[in-house]
C-alpha positions in Angstrom: -9.5 -0.8 4.5 -12.8 1.0 4.2 -15.4 1.0 6.9 -18.4 0.8 4.6 -20.3 -2.2 6.3 -20.7 -3.9 2.9 -16.9 -3.8 2.4 -14.9 -3.8 5.6 -13.7 -7.0 7.4 -12.8 -4.8 10.4 -16.3 -4.9 11.7 -17.3 -7.4 14.5 -18.2 -10.6 12.7 -21.9 -10.7 13.8 -22.4 -7.1 12.6 -20.9 -7.9 9.2 -22.9 -11.1 8.8 -26.1 -9.4 9.7 -25.6 -6.5 7.4 -24.7 -8.8 4.5 -27.6 -11.2 4.9 -30.2 -8.4 5.2 -29.0 -6.7 2.1 -28.3 -9.6 -0.3 -31.7 -11.0 -1.1 -32.3 -9.7 -4.7 -29.8 -6.9 -4.4 -26.7 -7.5 -6.4 -27.7 -10.0 -9.1 -29.8 -10.3 -12.2 -30.4 -13.3 -14.3 -33.4 -15.5 -14.9 -31.6 -18.6 -13.6 -30.6 -16.9 -10.4 -34.0 -16.6 -8.8 -33.7 -19.9 -6.9 -30.2 -19.1 -5.7 -29.7 -20.3 -2.1 -28.0 -18.3 0.6 -28.1 -21.2 3.1 -24.4 -21.8 3.2 -23.4 -18.1 3.4 -23.3 -17.6 7.2 -20.7 -20.4 7.5 -18.8 -19.4 4.4 -18.6 -15.8 5.8 -17.4 -17.1 9.2 -14.6 -19.1 7.4 -13.8 -16.1 5.2 -13.7 -13.7 8.2 -11.2 -16.0 10.0 -9.0 -16.2 6.9 -8.9 -12.5 6.2 -8.2 -11.5 9.8 -5.7 -14.3 10.2 -3.3 -15.6 7.5 -4.2 -12.9 5.0 -3.4 -10.0 7.2 -0.3 -11.8 8.5 0.9 -12.3 4.9 0.1 -8.7 4.0 2.3 -7.5 7.0 5.2 -9.5 5.7 5.4 -7.5 2.5 8.8 -5.8 2.4 9.7 -2.2 1.8 8.4 -0.6 -1.4 10.4 -1.5 -4.5 10.9 0.4 -7.7 8.5 -0.6 -10.4 11.5 -1.1 -12.7 12.7 -4.0 -10.4 9.6 -6.0 -11.3 10.9 -8.1 -14.1 8.0 -10.2 -15.4 4.3 -11.2 -15.3 5.0 -14.2 -13.0 6.8 -12.1 -10.4 3.9 -9.6 -10.4 1.4 -12.2 -9.3 3.8 -13.8 -6.8 4.2 -10.5 -5.1 0.4 -9.8 -5.2 -0.2 -13.2 -3.5 0.7 -11.5 -0.2 -2.4 -9.2 -0.3 -4.6 -10.2 -3.2 -7.3 -11.7 -0.9 -7.8 -8.3 0.8 -8.8 -6.5 -2.5 -12.2 -8.1 -2.7 -15.0 -6.9 -0.5 -17.0 -9.1 1.8 -20.0 -8.5 -0.5 -18.1 -9.7 -3.6 -16.9 -12.9 -1.8 -20.3 -13.8 -0.7 -22.1 -13.1 -3.9 -19.4 -14.9 -6.0 -19.6 -18.0 -3.7 -23.4 -18.1 -3.9 -23.4 -17.8 -7.7 -20.6 -20.3 -8.2 -22.1 -23.0 -6.1 -25.6 -22.4 -7.5 -24.5 -22.7 -11.2 -21.9 -25.5 -10.7 -24.5 -27.7 -8.9 -21.7 -29.7 -7.3 -22.2 -33.5 -6.9 -20.2 -36.0 -4.9 -18.7 -37.7 -8.0 -17.6 -34.4 -9.7 -14.0 -33.6 -10.6 -13.9 -29.8 -10.5 -11.1 -27.6 -11.8 -10.7 -24.0 -10.8 -8.4 -21.9 -13.1 -6.8 -18.7 -12.0 -7.7 -19.6 -8.5 -5.6 -17.0 -6.8 -5.5 -17.4 -3.0 -7.9 -20.4 -3.2 -10.4 -19.2 -0.7 -13.5 -20.3 -2.6 -11.9 -23.6 -3.5 -10.8 -24.4 0.0 -14.2 -23.8 1.5 -15.9 -25.8 -1.3 -13.6 -28.7 -0.6 -14.3 -28.5 3.1 -18.0 -28.5 2.5 -18.3 -31.0 -0.4 -16.1 -33.6 1.0 -16.9 -36.3 -1.6 -16.2 -34.0 -4.5 -12.6 -33.7 -6.0 -11.2 -30.2 -6.5 -8.1 -29.1 -8.3 -7.0 -25.5 -7.7 -4.7 -24.1 -10.4 -2.9 -20.7 -10.8 0.0 -19.3 -12.8 1.6 -18.0 -9.6 3.6 -20.3 -7.4 3.1 -18.0 -4.4 -0.7 -18.0 -4.9 -0.5 -21.8 -4.6 1.6 -21.6 -1.5 -1.0 -19.4 0.1 -3.7 -21.9 -0.7 -1.7 -24.6 0.9 -1.3 -22.6 4.0 -5.1 -22.3 4.5 -6.1 -25.8 3.2 -3.8 -28.1 5.1 -5.4 -31.5 5.9 -8.1 -31.2 3.2 -7.7 -34.5 1.2 -10.0 -33.7 -1.7 -8.2 -30.5 -2.8 -5.2 -30.6 -5.1 -3.1 -27.5 -5.7 -1.1 -27.1 -8.9 0.7 -24.4 -10.9 -0.2 -24.1 -14.5 -0.5 -21.7 -17.4 -4.1 -21.4 -18.5 -3.1 -21.5 -22.2 -1.2 -24.9 -21.8 -2.8 -27.1 -19.2 -1.1 -30.3 -18.1 -4.4 -32.2 -17.6 -5.8 -35.0 -19.7 -8.5 -34.2 -22.2 -12.0 -34.6 -20.7 -10.7 -35.3 -17.2 -12.9 -32.8 -15.3 -16.7 -32.9 -15.1 -16.9 -29.1 -14.3 -14.5 -26.2 -14.7 -14.8 -22.7 -13.4 -12.7 -19.6 -13.8 -13.6 -16.8 -11.4 -12.5 -13.2 -12.1 -9.3 -14.3 -13.9 -9.8 -14.3 -17.7 -9.9 -10.5 -17.9 -6.2 -10.5 -16.7 -5.0 -12.8 -19.5 -3.1 -11.2 -22.4 -5.8 -10.4 -25.1 -4.1 -12.6 -27.7 -4.1 -15.6 -25.3 -7.7 -15.6 -24.2 -8.9 -17.8 -27.0 -6.2 -20.4 -26.3 -7.2 -20.4 -22.7 -10.9 -21.0 -23.6 -9.8 -23.9 -25.9 -7.9 -25.5 -23.0 -10.9 -25.1 -20.7 -13.0 -26.9 -23.3 -10.4 -29.6 -23.9 -9.9 -30.6 -20.2 -13.7 -30.6 -19.5 -15.5 -33.7 -20.5 -18.2 -33.7 -23.2 -21.5 -32.5 -21.8 -19.6 -31.1 -18.9 -20.2 -27.7 -17.3 -18.1 -24.5 -17.5 -18.7 -21.4 -15.4 -16.8 -18.1 -16.0 -17.0 -14.9 -14.1 -15.5 -12.0 -16.1 -15.5 -8.2 -16.0 -17.5 -6.2 -18.5 -14.3 -4.6 -19.6 -10.8 -6.0 -19.9 -8.4 -5.2 -17.1 -4.9 -3.6 -17.0 -2.3 -5.5 -15.0 -1.0 -3.4 -12.1 1.4 -4.0 -9.2 1.3 -2.2 -5.9 4.0 -2.6 -3.2 3.9 -0.1 -0.4 3.0 3.3 -2.0 4.1 2.3 -5.5 1.5 1.4 -8.1 2.7 0.7 -11.6 1.0 -0.3 -14.8 2.8 -3.3 -16.3 0.8 -3.9 -19.5 -2.7 -3.8 -21.0 -4.4 -7.2 -20.5 -7.7 -9.0 -21.0 -10.7 -9.1 -23.3 -14.1 -7.7 -22.5 -17.2 -9.7 -21.8 -18.7 -9.4 -25.3 -15.5 -10.7 -26.9 -15.1 -13.6 -24.5 -18.8 -14.6 -25.0 -18.3 -14.5 -28.8 -15.2 -16.6 -28.5 -17.1 -19.2 -26.5 -19.8 -19.4 -29.1 -17.3 -19.8 -31.9 -15.5 -22.5 -30.0 -18.6 -24.6 -29.7 -19.7 -24.1 -26.1 -23.4 -24.7 -25.8 -26.3 -23.4 -23.8 -24.5 -20.2 -22.9 -26.4 -18.5 -20.1 -25.3 -15.1 -18.7 -26.0 -13.5 -15.4 -24.7 -10.3 -14.0 -23.8 -8.7 -10.7 -22.1 -5.6 -9.4 -18.7 -6.0 -7.8 -17.3 -3.6 -5.2 -13.5 -3.6 -4.4 -12.7 -3.5 -0.8 -10.1 -0.8 -1.0 -12.1 1.6 -3.1 -15.4 2.6 -1.6 -18.0 3.3 -4.3 -15.8 1.9 -7.1 -18.2 -0.5 -8.8 -17.5 -2.8 -11.7 -20.0 -4.9 -13.6 -19.1 -8.6 -13.5 -20.9 -11.2 -15.6 -21.2 -14.9 -15.0 -21.4 -17.2 -18.1 -22.6 -20.8 -17.6 -22.2 -23.1 -20.5 -22.0 -26.8 -21.6 -19.1 -28.4 -23.4 
């Protein structure tokens, strides 16, 4: 992992916390609704994150077996099951903190909310939200069984967090069940022809006048798998931000409000990508 202080989790905790907190005010985000964004929870979130990354995440990463031939990776589901072992290490500390601050700010979590997270991955944001907002109900959903298993390993004993496996295009939840739904950094990995179906499902399971928050990349992504020294392209995936926003408008989402921030991947110093948050009403 890089030793850039905005990226590395290998720094002593207090040094990492101090560097991030000094640099974040007004640095990475733009958006007229972000000016009142609070960073009050960030030191404790970062402490939780630091313990997770340097504990179960690194332990899981070390359990990855010898490098496999790319041809032995049979399907999309297996790709993400394998990546569950190290996916949480890809994001930088800066990304984690900014994403958490943006999500909690725009979700405006309340004690009677039923909140759904789609494409939740390792469930780090959701686990900390459930620990913090103890009277709010959270459901953490991902296509990958192993991603869910990792979330279970870090969230044991948290009663207001439910972990489930589901395909975003065909959710097994009742219509209008959730008051708020968010999808953080996942839609750009969905097959392009399935993005609209995913957005329809998000709108269906979120109650009328509910809130939806999406964080997407400016450009669609390409699915890749890395095991050991092997990195193989599986298939082109995802839609870009403009297409996703247009789909939301056409599907009847209301009051669509964009924000933007720069993302930095932990393993690639200086590799920046523009991420955009869309907040909207159903």
